[in-house]
C-alpha positions as CSV (number, residue, x, y, z in Angstrom):
1,M,4.6,-0.8,7.3
2,Y,2.6,1.8,5.4
3,F,-1.0,2.9,5.5
4,F,-3.5,5.2,3.9
5,Q,-7.2,6.1,4.3
6,R,-9.8,4.9,1.8
7,G,-13.1,6.5,2.6
8,K,-13.9,5.4,6.2
9,E,-11.4,2.5,6.0
10,L,-7.8,2.6,7.2
11,V,-5.7,0.4,4.8
12,I,-2.5,-1.0,6.3
13,L,0.1,-2.3,3.9
14,L,2.3,-4.9,5.5
15,C,5.4,-4.3,3.4
16,G,8.7,-2.8,3.9
17,G,12.3,-3.4,4.8
18,D,15.1,-1.5,6.3
19,K,16.8,1.9,5.6
20,R,18.8,0.4,2.8
21,T,15.6,-0.6,0.8
22,Q,13.4,2.3,2.0
23,K,13.1,4.1,-1.4
24,A,12.1,0.9,-3.2
25,D,9.8,0.0,-0.4
26,I,8.0,3.4,-0.6
27,A,7.7,2.9,-4.4
28,S,6.1,-0.6,-3.9
29,A,3.7,0.8,-1.3
30,K,2.6,3.6,-3.7
31,R,2.0,1.0,-6.4
32,L,0.0,-1.1,-4.0
33,K,-2.0,1.9,-3.0
34,E,-2.8,2.8,-6.6
35,E,-3.9,-0.8,-7.3
36,I,-6.1,-0.9,-4.3
37,E,-7.7,2.5,-5.1
38,R,-8.4,1.2,-8.7
39,S,-10.1,-2.0,-7.5
40,D,-13.7,-2.2,-6.7
41,G,-13.1,-4.1,-3.5
42,T,-14.2,-7.5,-4.8
43,S,-10.8,-8.9,-5.7
44,S,-7.8,-9.8,-3.5
45,I,-4.3,-8.6,-4.2
């Protein structure tokens, strides 16, 4: 599970795996964060 703050909101990303996939999981979480930050909040991912 990963999270970040967007303004006053705490965004929780329910994604992840185990130690074996940690690097790929972090990369996926970063991509999701970037996509969420680009969105205007009106569309779902």
